[in-house]
FIVEXKOL-456728 format. One record per residue (C-alpha): residue number from 1; x, y, z; residue in three letters. Coordinates in steps of 0.001 Angstrom, whole numbers, plus 500000, padded with zeros to 6 digits. Layout:
REM FIVEXKOL-456728
{NUM, {X, Y, Z}, ALA} ...
REM end
This chain:
REM FIVEXKOL-456728
{1, {533278, 596219, 674367}, MET} {2, {535144, 593476, 672538}, GLU} {3, {533423, 590861, 674717}, ARG} {4, {529997, 592092, 673568}, SER} {5, {530757, 591231, 669931}, LYS} {6, {531440, 587576, 670551}, GLN} {7, {529594, 584875, 668649}, HIS} {8, {527861, 582298, 670822}, ILE} {9, {526715, 578996, 669298}, VAL} {10, {524320, 576885, 671356}, ILE} {11, {523694, 573287, 670304}, ILE} {12, {520286, 572253, 671636}, GLY} {13, {517126, 574323, 671714}, GLY} {14, {515025, 572932, 674543}, VAL} {15, {515434, 573815, 678255}, ALA} {16, {519089, 574580, 678971}, ALA} {17, {519890, 575895, 675487}, GLY} {18, {517008, 578343, 675314}, MET} {19, {517496, 579503, 678895}, LYS} {20, {521144, 580233, 678066}, THR} {21, {520246, 582154, 674916}, ALA} {22, {517451, 584203, 676508}, CYS} {23, {519472, 585121, 679573}, ARG} {24, {522541, 585937, 677478}, LEU} {25, {520603, 588315, 675268}, ARG} {26, {519299, 590159, 678344}, ARG} {27, {522867, 590615, 679553}, LEU} {28, {524479, 591325, 676182}, ASP} {29, {522456, 593232, 673571}, PRO} {30, {524946, 592918, 670699}, VAL} {31, {526459, 589420, 670901}, ALA} {32, {525661, 587171, 667947}, GLN} {33, {523693, 584223, 669363}, ILE} {34, {522747, 581206, 667256}, THR} {35, {520814, 578206, 668559}, VAL} {36, {520867, 574928, 666609}, ILE} {37, {518352, 572105, 666978}, ASP} {38, {517511, 569026, 664917}, ARG} {39, {513766, 569332, 665503}, SER} {40, {511102, 571832, 664501}, HIS} {41, {509705, 571514, 668024}, ASN} {42, {512025, 573703, 670029}, ILE} {43, {511631, 575044, 673553}, SER} {44, {509044, 572515, 674634}, TYR} {45, {508398, 570991, 678028}, GLY} {46, {508623, 567201, 678036}, ALA} {47, {507378, 566846, 681611}, CYS} {48, {503734, 567703, 680716}, PRO} {49, {503569, 565087, 677922}, LEU} {50, {502058, 562303, 680111}, PRO} {51, {499215, 564659, 680979}, TYR} {52, {498498, 565199, 677289}, TYR} {53, {498254, 561432, 676893}, ILE} {54, {495874, 561339, 679858}, GLU} {55, {493710, 563973, 678179}, GLY} {56, {494138, 566787, 680698}, LEU} {57, {494711, 569252, 677834}, TYR} {58, {493816, 568910, 674158}, ASP} {59, {496422, 570866, 672214}, ASP} {60, {499894, 569354, 672441}, ILE} {61, {501473, 572624, 671289}, THR} {62, {500621, 573989, 674754}, GLU} {63, {503986, 572535, 675826}, VAL} {64, {505633, 575094, 673501}, ARG} {65, {503594, 578115, 674505}, LYS} {66, {504187, 580917, 676956}, THR} {67, {501715, 581362, 679844}, PRO} {68, {499960, 583966, 677656}, THR} {69, {499543, 581488, 674792}, GLY} {70, {502302, 582643, 672419}, VAL} {71, {504046, 579837, 670506}, LEU} {72, {507781, 579723, 671186}, ARG} {73, {508964, 579165, 667606}, ASP} {74, {511838, 580542, 665511}, GLU} {75, {509914, 583743, 664815}, ASN} {76, {509198, 584265, 668515}, PHE} {77, {512838, 583919, 669495}, PHE} {78, {513988, 586164, 666632}, ALA} {79, {511507, 588989, 667234}, LYS} {80, {510882, 588833, 670972}, VAL} {81, {514142, 587445, 672317}, LYS} {82, {516493, 588713, 669634}, GLY} {83, {518524, 585722, 668523}, PHE} {84, {518562, 583273, 665613}, GLU} {85, {517388, 579677, 665837}, THR} {86, {518268, 577139, 663132}, LEU} {87, {515779, 574263, 663363}, THR} {88, {515985, 570987, 661438}, ARG} {89, {519733, 571522, 661624}, THR} {90, {522218, 568998, 662940}, GLU} {91, {525643, 569748, 664344}, ALA} {92, {527934, 567192, 662706}, LEU} {93, {531350, 568106, 664028}, GLU} {94, {533116, 570545, 666340}, ILE} {95, {536627, 571689, 665421}, ASN} {96, {538016, 573099, 668640}, ARG} {97, {541244, 574349, 667009}, ASP} {98, {539508, 576524, 664411}, THR} {99, {536406, 577078, 666568}, LYS} {100, {534074, 575940, 663824}, VAL} {101, {530895, 573847, 663988}, VAL} {102, {529956, 571942, 660827}, ARG} {103, {526202, 571804, 660255}, LEU} {104, {523775, 569977, 657991}, ARG} {105, {520254, 571029, 657099}, ASN} {106, {518172, 567896, 657589}, LEU} {107, {515649, 568886, 654918}, ASP} {108, {517970, 569965, 652105}, SER} {109, {521114, 568050, 653067}, GLY} {110, {523190, 571211, 652605}, ASP} {111, {526225, 571597, 654855}, GLU} {112, {527488, 574880, 656281}, THR} {113, {529899, 576075, 658958}, GLU} {114, {529532, 578399, 661920}, LEU} {115, {532409, 579971, 663804}, THR} {116, {532162, 580590, 667530}, PHE} {117, {533899, 582341, 670364}, ASP} {118, {531990, 580381, 672972}, LYS} {119, {530094, 577143, 672415}, LEU} {120, {527357, 575726, 674639}, VAL} {121, {526555, 572017, 674566}, MET} {122, {522893, 571597, 675510}, ALA} {123, {522304, 568352, 673646}, THR} {124, {520123, 566770, 676317}, GLY} {125, {519646, 563035, 676706}, ASN} {126, {518489, 560013, 674763}, GLU} {127, {516102, 557310, 676020}, PRO} {128, {517744, 553982, 676763}, THR} {129, {516489, 551276, 674382}, MET} {130, {518027, 547944, 675458}, PRO} {131, {519094, 545663, 672554}, PRO} {132, {516435, 543006, 673100}, LEU} {133, {514433, 540990, 670553}, PRO} {134, {511415, 542964, 669371}, GLY} {135, {512630, 546362, 670588}, ILE} {136, {512158, 547778, 667066}, ASP} {137, {508561, 546617, 666633}, LEU} {138, {505949, 549289, 665892}, PRO} {139, {504141, 550182, 669089}, GLY} {140, {507336, 550007, 671169}, VAL} {141, {508629, 553477, 671953}, LEU} {142, {509945, 555799, 674662}, PRO} {143, {508391, 559119, 675653}, LEU} {144, {510634, 562118, 675147}, LYS} {145, {509321, 564049, 672160}, THR} {146, {506015, 565554, 671162}, MET} {147, {505865, 563148, 668235}, GLU} {148, {506159, 560161, 670564}, GLN} {149, {503396, 561550, 672779}, ALA} {150, {501133, 561896, 669737}, LEU} {151, {501861, 558301, 668728}, GLU} {152, {501109, 556924, 672202}, ILE} {153, {497903, 558966, 672233}, ASP} {154, {496922, 557500, 668851}, ARG} {155, {497665, 553933, 669936}, LEU} {156, {495650, 554426, 673125}, ALA} {157, {492544, 555287, 671121}, GLU} {158, {491901, 551645, 670209}, ASN} {159, {494389, 549857, 672441}, GLY} {160, {493341, 547594, 675292}, LYS} {161, {496625, 546600, 676924}, ASN} {162, {499702, 548646, 677711}, ALA} {163, {502974, 547456, 679188}, VAL} {164, {505388, 549943, 680742}, ILE} {165, {508989, 548858, 681184}, ILE} {166, {510477, 550777, 684089}, GLY} {167, {508946, 552275, 687229}, ALA} {168, {510625, 555654, 687353}, GLY} {169, {508939, 559031, 687014}, LEU} {170, {507892, 558717, 683355}, ILE} {171, {506764, 555118, 683766}, GLY} {172, {504562, 555940, 686756}, LEU} {173, {503055, 559032, 685154}, GLU} {174, {502177, 557207, 681946}, VAL} {175, {500805, 554261, 683939}, ALA} {176, {498292, 556648, 685456}, GLU} {177, {497591, 558333, 682122}, ALA} {178, {496829, 555098, 680271}, LEU} {179, {494831, 553666, 683162}, THR} {180, {492670, 556778, 683122}, GLU} {181, {492256, 556241, 679367}, ARG} {182, {490739, 552843, 680148}, GLY} {183, {493634, 550562, 679193}, LEU} {184, {494790, 547562, 681189}, ASN} {185, {498250, 548606, 682370}, VAL} {186, {501139, 546408, 683465}, THR} {187, {504294, 547991, 684912}, VAL} {188, {507408, 545820, 684796}, ILE} {189, {510393, 546758, 686956}, GLU} {190, {513569, 544693, 687296}, MET} {191, {514257, 546022, 690806}, LYS} {192, {512191, 545149, 693863}, ASP} {193, {510571, 548577, 694202}, GLN} {194, {509539, 551596, 692168}, VAL} {195, {511819, 554663, 691990}, MET} {196, {514637, 552590, 693428}, ALA} {197, {517285, 555314, 693217}, THR} {198, {515037, 557965, 694766}, ALA} {199, {512946, 556363, 697522}, LEU} {200, {513474, 554102, 700493}, ASP} {201, {511355, 550964, 700416}, PHE} {202, {508934, 552177, 703088}, SER} {203, {507846, 555142, 700949}, ILE} {204, {508037, 553165, 697697}, ALA} {205, {505685, 550596, 699239}, ALA} {206, {503042, 553305, 699493}, MET} {207, {503355, 553814, 695736}, VAL} {208, {503042, 550042, 695196}, HIS} {209, {499808, 550024, 697178}, HIS} {210, {498424, 553010, 695255}, GLU} {211, {499175, 551384, 691879}, LEU} {212, {497549, 548135, 692936}, GLU} {213, {494552, 550021, 694320}, ARG} {214, {494006, 551430, 690823}, HIS} {215, {494279, 547985, 689207}, LYS} {216, {497744, 548497, 687740}, VAL} {217, {499469, 545125, 687408}, ASN} {218, {502771, 545906, 689126}, LEU} {219, {505477, 543329, 688456}, ARG} {220, {508606, 543855, 690564}, LEU} {221, {511980, 542065, 690378}, ALA} {222, {511030, 540858, 686907}, GLU} {223, {513616, 541455, 684146}, PRO} {224, {512458, 541919, 680561}, LEU} {225, {513524, 539176, 678137}, GLU} {226, {511912, 539961, 674787}, ARG} {227, {509065, 541683, 672979}, ILE} {228, {506947, 539744, 670485}, GLU} {229, {504673, 540636, 667592}, GLY} {230, {504058, 540257, 663851}, GLU} {231, {504179, 543679, 662223}, GLY} {232, {503178, 545301, 665545}, HIS} {233, {503856, 544594, 669193}, VAL} {234, {501491, 542059, 670742}, SER} {235, {503216, 540674, 673845}, ARG} {236, {505983, 541285, 676364}, VAL} {237, {507879, 538337, 677832}, VAL} {238, {509771, 538552, 681127}, THR} {239, {511670, 536095, 683295}, SER} {240, {508415, 535266, 685090}, LYS} {241, {505583, 535587, 682587}, GLY} {242, {504134, 537165, 679466}, SER} {243, {501734, 540073, 679079}, TYR} {244, {499566, 541201, 676147}, PRO} {245, {500477, 544620, 674787}, ALA} {246, {499140, 547009, 672181}, ASP} {247, {501549, 549664, 673476}, ILE} {248, {504940, 549182, 675095}, VAL} {249, {506500, 552227, 676725}, LEU} {250, {510232, 551905, 677283}, MET} {251, {510966, 553943, 680409}, ALA} {252, {514118, 552282, 681724}, VAL} {253, {516122, 555484, 681829}, GLY} {254, {518115, 557868, 679688}, VAL} {255, {521733, 558450, 678773}, ARG} {256, {523390, 561817, 678132}, PRO} {257, {523664, 562728, 674427}, ALA} {258, {527411, 563271, 674309}, VAL} {259, {528620, 561716, 671045}, ASP} {260, {529287, 565117, 669469}, LEU} {261, {531237, 566292, 672503}, ALA} {262, {533189, 563046, 672812}, GLU} {263, {534170, 563114, 669124}, ASN} {264, {535499, 566625, 669669}, ALA} {265, {537734, 565407, 672470}, GLY} {266, {535729, 566993, 675276}, ILE} {267, {536215, 565065, 678503}, LYS} {268, {533389, 562955, 679860}, LEU} {269, {532944, 562321, 683571}, GLY} {270, {532541, 559039, 685419}, LYS} {271, {528762, 559223, 684963}, THR} {272, {529121, 559310, 681174}, GLY} {273, {527957, 562923, 680974}, ALA} {274, {530160, 565878, 680086}, ILE} {275, {532491, 566802, 682915}, GLU} {276, {532114, 570436, 683954}, VAL} {277, {533540, 572686, 686639}, ASN} {278, {531505, 574917, 688936}, ALA} {279, {531242, 577511, 686158}, TYR} {280, {529760, 574882, 683821}, MET} {281, {532885, 574890, 681647}, GLN} {282, {533967, 571644, 680030}, SER} {283, {537572, 570508, 679678}, SER} {284, {537751, 573180, 676941}, ASP} {285, {537231, 576517, 678751}, PRO} {286, {535503, 578016, 675694}, ASP} {287, {532950, 575203, 675596}, ILE} {288, {530231, 574992, 678241}, TYR} {289, {527790, 572162, 678926}, ALA} {290, {524348, 572510, 680484}, ALA} {291, {521253, 570448, 681143}, GLY} {292, {520822, 566723, 680624}, ASP} {293, {524166, 566229, 678829}, CYS} {294, {526190, 567576, 681765}, ALA} {295, {527254, 566108, 685073}, GLU} {296, {526167, 567658, 688354}, CYS} {297, {527746, 567717, 691777}, THR} {298, {525800, 566338, 694707}, ASP} {299, {525511, 569217, 697163}, TYR} {300, {525961, 567014, 700240}, LEU} {301, {528583, 564512, 699127}, THR} {302, {530479, 566585, 696547}, ASN} {303, {530347, 563493, 694309}, GLN} {304, {529607, 563692, 690595}, LYS} {305, {526085, 562520, 689728}, VAL} {306, {523795, 562377, 686716}, TYR} {307, {520255, 563458, 687577}, VAL} {308, {518550, 564894, 684475}, PRO} {309, {515739, 567276, 685446}, LEU} {310, {514191, 570257, 683677}, GLY} {311, {514550, 572391, 686783}, SER} {312, {518299, 571789, 686886}, THR} {313, {518635, 572404, 683139}, ALA} {314, {517107, 575869, 683457}, ASN} {315, {519383, 576771, 686358}, LYS} {316, {522385, 575507, 684396}, HIS} {317, {521434, 577718, 681457}, GLY} {318, {521311, 580841, 683575}, ARG} {319, {524722, 580119, 685133}, VAL} {320, {526282, 579491, 681719}, VAL} {321, {524882, 582733, 680313}, ALA} {322, {526078, 584714, 683312}, ASN} {323, {529609, 583402, 682964}, ASN} {324, {529796, 583974, 679210}, ILE} {325, {528575, 587541, 679749}, ALA} {326, {531191, 588172, 682429}, GLY} {327, {528914, 587925, 685467}, HIS} {328, {530845, 585202, 687247}, GLU} {329, {528669, 582602, 688968}, GLU} {330, {529122, 579044, 690203}, GLN} {331, {526531, 576303, 690174}, PHE} {332, {526460, 574948, 693742}, PRO} {333, {525142, 571437, 693030}, GLY} {334, {521893, 569554, 693454}, ILE} {335, {520011, 567637, 696120}, LEU} {336, {518021, 565476, 693733}, GLY} {337, {514760, 567185, 694655}, SER} {338, {511800, 565846, 692697}, LEU} {339, {508080, 565239, 692904}, ALA} {340, {505631, 562938, 691134}, VAL} {341, {501892, 562359, 691245}, LYS} {342, {500725, 558724, 691106}, VAL} {343, {496916, 558698, 690981}, PHE} {344, {495852, 560141, 694359}, ASN} {345, {499291, 559820, 695934}, LEU} {346, {501752, 562693, 695838}, ASN} {347, {505413, 561796, 696331}, VAL} {348, {508447, 564045, 696759}, ALA} {349, {512002, 563672, 697967}, ARG} {350, {515240, 565578, 698451}, THR} {351, {518768, 564989, 699758}, GLY} {352, {520006, 561645, 701060}, MET} {353, {518296, 558441, 702003}, SER} {354, {519525, 556489, 705019}, SER} {355, {521312, 554133, 702640}, ARG} {356, {523022, 557038, 700836}, ASP} {357, {524304, 558423, 704126}, ALA} {358, {525659, 555067, 705269}, GLN} {359, {527510, 554587, 701976}, LEU} {360, {529605, 557705, 702586}, ILE} {361, {530368, 556800, 706196}, GLY} {362, {527779, 558880, 708028}, LEU} {363, {525654, 557571, 710884}, LYS} {364, {522113, 558542, 709967}, PRO} {365, {518946, 558401, 711988}, GLU} {366, {515492, 558373, 710422}, SER} {367, {511957, 558893, 711616}, ILE} {368, {508564, 558474, 709937}, VAL} {369, {505705, 560731, 711026}, VAL} {370, {502131, 560926, 709736}, SER} {371, {500052, 564075, 710001}, ALA} {372, {497328, 565971, 708152}, PRO} {373, {498637, 568520, 705652}, ASP} {374, {496556, 571233, 707296}, PHE} {375, {494126, 571535, 710200}, ALA} {376, {492000, 568408, 710581}, HIS} {377, {488857, 570449, 711145}, LEU} {378, {489234, 572385, 707892}, TYR} {379, {487500, 570721, 704903}, PRO} {380, {489753, 569055, 702368}, GLY} {381, {492670, 568143, 704613}, ASN} {382, {494606, 565011, 703648}, ASN} {383, {497272, 562927, 705359}, PRO} {384, {500947, 562962, 704488}, ILE} {385, {503748, 560677, 705636}, VAL} {386, {507168, 562247, 706161}, ILE} {387, {510402, 560295, 706422}, LYS} {388, {513155, 562558, 707731}, LEU} {389, {516854, 561638, 707740}, ILE} {390, {519424, 563393, 709942}, ALA} {391, {523020, 562817, 711017}, GLU} {392, {523169, 561594, 714609}, ARG} {393, {526153, 563492, 715972}, SER} {394, {525736, 566837, 714189}, SER} {395, {521917, 566561, 714083}, ARG} {396, {522027, 568131, 710618}, LYS} {397, {519160, 567451, 708245}, VAL} {398, {520277, 565148, 705426}, LEU} {399, {517143, 564373, 703458}, GLY} {400, {513451, 563647, 703381}, ALA} {401, {510817, 561699, 701504}, GLN} {402, {507151, 562649, 701734}, VAL} {403, {504126, 560815, 700372}, ALA} {404, {500361, 561016, 700693}, GLY} {405, {497260, 562522, 699133}, PRO} {406, {498044, 565819, 700878}, GLY} {407, {500487, 568619, 700061}, VAL} {408, {504001, 567163, 699924}, VAL} {409, {506066, 569508, 697742}, ASP} {410, {505825, 572375, 700229}, LYS} {411, {507440, 570234, 702931}, ARG} {412, {510196, 568926, 700675}, VAL} {413, {510975, 572450, 699483}, ASP} {414, {511438, 573539, 703111}, VAL} {415, {513695, 570539, 703742}, ILE} {416, {515760, 571317, 700634}, ALA} {417, {516221, 574851, 701926}, THR} {418, {517166, 573575, 705379}, ALA} {419, {519774, 571191, 703946}, ILE} {420, {521243, 573909, 701731}, THR} {421, {521644, 576209, 704722}, LEU} {422, {523095, 573455, 706929}, GLY} {423, {520186, 573425, 709392}, ALA} {424, {519840, 570954, 712240}, THR} {425, {516623, 569212, 713226}, VAL} {426, {516475, 571557, 716206}, ASP} {427, {516455, 574563, 713876}, GLN} {428, {513927, 572854, 711611}, LEU} {429, {511626, 572393, 714611}, ALA} {430, {511748, 576130, 715325}, GLN} {431, {511290, 577487, 711790}, LEU} {432, {508711, 580267, 711708}, ASP} {433, {506395, 578679, 709125}, LEU} {434, {503012, 580077, 708145}, CYS} {435, {499982, 578951, 710099}, TYR} {436, {496281, 579198, 709337}, ALA} {437, {493842, 576252, 709315}, PRO} {438, {493504, 576174, 705482}, PRO} {439, {497294, 575848, 705132}, PHE} {440, {498771, 573958, 708077}, SER} {441, {498429, 572970, 711713}, ASN} {442, {499666, 575270, 714446}, ALA} {443, {502572, 572839, 714578}, MET} {444, {503120, 572014, 710936}, ASP} {445, {503730, 568432, 709907}, ALA} {446, {507411, 569365, 709524}, LEU} {447, {507559, 570707, 713073}, HIS} {448, {506005, 567485, 714332}, GLN} {449, {508490, 565405, 712369}, THR} {450, {511482, 567416, 713545}, ALA} {451, {510349, 567134, 717168}, ASN} {452, {509850, 563385, 716794}, ALA} {453, {513410, 563168, 715470}, MET} {454, {514670, 565234, 718400}, ARG} {455, {512953, 562840, 720812}, ASN} {456, {514609, 559914, 719085}, LYS} {457, {518068, 561499, 719025}, LEU} {458, {517707, 562515, 722684}, ASP} {459, {516739, 559001, 723742}, GLY} {460, {513207, 560006, 724694}, LEU} {461, {511520, 557768, 722119}, ALA} {462, {512091, 554260, 720845}, GLU} {463, {510499, 553435, 717510}, SER} {464, {510356, 550817, 714773}, VAL} {465, {509401, 551191, 711111}, SER} {466, {506247, 549772, 709552}, ALA} {467, {508401, 547686, 707214}, VAL} {468, {510181, 546096, 710174}, ALA} {469, {506855, 545365, 711896}, VAL} {470, {505510, 543732, 708736}, LYS} {471, {508573, 541468, 708630}, GLU} {472, {508016, 540539, 712288}, MET} {473, {504389, 539676, 711569}, LEU} {474, {505280, 537657, 708479}, ASP} {475, {507918, 535740, 710473}, ASN} {476, {505491, 535043, 713365}, ASP} {477, {507862, 536680, 715835}, GLU} {478, {506799, 536863, 719470}, ASP} {479, {505664, 540417, 720206}, PHE} {480, {502495, 542307, 721112}, ILE} {481, {501295, 544604, 718351}, PHE} {482, {499201, 546998, 720419}, LEU} {483, {496491, 549099, 718760}, ASP} {484, {495805, 551951, 721211}, VAL} {485, {493039, 553594, 719178}, ARG} {486, {489381, 553608, 720145}, SER} {487, {487105, 550599, 719476}, PRO} {488, {485227, 552681, 716883}, ALA} {489, {488437, 553392, 714976}, GLU} {490, {489436, 549733, 715140}, GLN} {491, {486040, 548644, 713814}, GLU} {492, {486516, 550921, 710802}, GLU} {493, {490008, 549763, 709810}, VAL} {494, {492727, 547691, 711452}, ARG} {495, {496003, 545886, 710853}, ILE} {496, {495794, 542118, 710881}, LYS} {497, {497663, 540660, 713849}, GLY} {498, {497161, 543620, 716150}, SER} {499, {495531, 543645, 719605}, THR} {500, {493193, 546433, 720673}, LEU} {501, {493851, 548198, 723972}, LEU} {502, {492705, 551852, 723885}, PRO} {503, {495124, 554386, 725319}, LEU} {504, {492560, 555513, 727910}, GLY} {505, {492430, 551992, 729352}, ALA} {506, {496139, 551241, 729172}, LEU} {507, {497058, 552336, 732716}, ARG} {508, {494338, 550112, 734175}, GLN} {509, {495436, 547094, 732093}, LYS} {510, {499176, 547197, 732701}, LEU} {511, {499129, 544016, 734768}, THR} {512, {497603, 542131, 731830}, ASP} {513, {500713, 542726, 729720}, LEU} {514, {503927, 540653, 729941}, PRO} {515, {506858, 542733, 731118}, VAL} {516, {509551, 540979, 729099}, ASP} {517, {507797, 540624, 725704}, THR} {518, {508387, 543263, 723040}, LEU} {519, {505388, 545606, 722848}, ILE} {520, {504840, 547770, 719736}, VAL} {521, {502018, 550286, 720250}, PRO} {522, {500521, 552289, 717403}, PHE} {523, {497498, 554437, 716524}, CYS} {524, {496293, 556377, 713499}, LYS} {525, {499403, 558563, 713323}, MET} {526, {501329, 557062, 716287}, SER} {527, {501175, 560106, 718534}, LEU} {528, {499108, 557963, 720903}, ARG} {529, {501520, 555136, 720113}, GLY} {530, {504366, 557278, 721438}, TYR} {531, {502332, 558198, 724513}, GLU} {532, {501625, 554493, 725098}, ALA} {533, {505357, 553805, 724917}, GLN} {534, {506000, 556423, 727620}, LEU} {535, {503237, 555039, 729868}, ILE} {536, {504627, 551521, 729546}, LEU} {537, {508229, 552571, 730124}, GLN} {538, {507278, 554642, 733165}, GLN} {539, {505528, 551553, 734533}, ALA} {540, {508713, 549502, 734236}, GLY} {541, {508332, 547953, 730775}, PHE} {542, {511723, 548059, 729120}, ARG} {543, {511073, 546354, 725786}, ASN} {544, {508768, 548885, 724108}, VAL} {545, {508958, 550814, 720847}, CYS} {546, {506109, 552495, 719005}, TYR} {547, {505476, 551960, 715288}, MET} {548, {506378, 555034, 713256}, GLU} {549, {503685, 556532, 711051}, GLY} {550, {500800, 554557, 712512}, GLY} {551, {497898, 553383, 710361}, ILE} {552, {498455, 556249, 707905}, LEU} {553, {502046, 555186, 707360}, GLY} {554, {501233, 551466, 706962}, TRP} {555, {502039, 550814, 703292}, PRO} {556, {500250, 547467, 703116}, TYR} {557, {496709, 546144, 702999}, GLU} {558, {494411, 546994, 705888}, LEU} {559, {491420, 545038, 707143}, GLU} {560, {488186, 546991, 706832}, LYS} 
REM end
């Protein structure tokens, strides 16, 4: 019973902090639980803020409401959840020896102290604001808080030009939001692709094409130099040009908010976030860390990583509460699963990329497959492109990236489950997934992808990526880029530099093709491309490989 009388202080009242407090109260009805937060706006979801800016909902307080419309404020948490929340209160100092937190009320300036038995650091993260000229100009701001969303919304009312610095999740979502609001949007990214830490170039290139299709001025490999304006931002200057701006969104990343922890002597990890063990304990066993201020462990590599996501923060909070309440639980790690919508393109990923696997000494194999998200005859189906990564010798699934206007999150969720359970591509190909025409094909897109990978691993298929083919075309390399679709399909859309030879005529035209020249067949999804490869190889052609993904997986301009 002594454990039930402990006093728990939680610093941070958004995702991880409130999840910890709510779960802890369910497990322990008598513990004294106090949550501290500097803002009045507690327990809000930051991820929906770009959609408020876009105008998809009118009341910004929706991000603080329950599904039944109840505002999650101090009164709600006191009466419904049963714990105290001190808003507009800042934690100034943690004395680990006396187990005291010194606090200051930000409205009155009064200072008080709180004692604790267990302390939870849920201080979140802070947007990175690089020390460049003009960074402090009005109209230059990140997007993390409700107040910042309201300011961007206000500026968009009369603004004409917006510049977004950084092409990660927030940058891409706000690019769509402001474009839909009618602004001219420029996205500036210092790396040569969007979402550089999450996507391989072949999938990122699909995002590039989608942005450009919606008239977003995407500027890659272009470092920011300064921001200009008199009394308000007016222009952004990079290493390659300058761009007018009424709004500048800084979306170059975040850093964990760990100053309070560091000043208290709590150990930070190599990522700069608070180092925690599997029980989410810091270097002080009575102090836990959860959410965006804490390190995570990569489930596959066992390496420490910093990947701040609301989904992870909520899981952290539950684990922390369980351990404080005596229900021992470990947090197993993350796979970096995420999803983002960019106009009409849905993008999701999980696990490793090919590059990630190579960096830790694995020998990965990858395959790209295009398929409809459900039966082609059922109205509303859309294509998706799946890139699957597996380890060659063990055949274990390592990761996946999926993009397209169709349903992508479902496939990535299955892959995340497969990775967590140590599944091979052979097991993935035999998973008993749901089938009905409104939901999938009889062989789901994942089944098709897994079987394509099995063919590749078993030496039954030779393939080349669309990115590699584009490089060959750009370099005027000597090869035959063979379009094996029908003439009607080729009249509708085609890839410049390709030669039409329908699959049905291929066997009769074999003598027209050079035996020693590389031949790369493809079709809409490259199923016929694979069949063309087999026909050619069976006829004695040895230098043949089909293009993965086909027309649907071609992330560049098409001729129409």
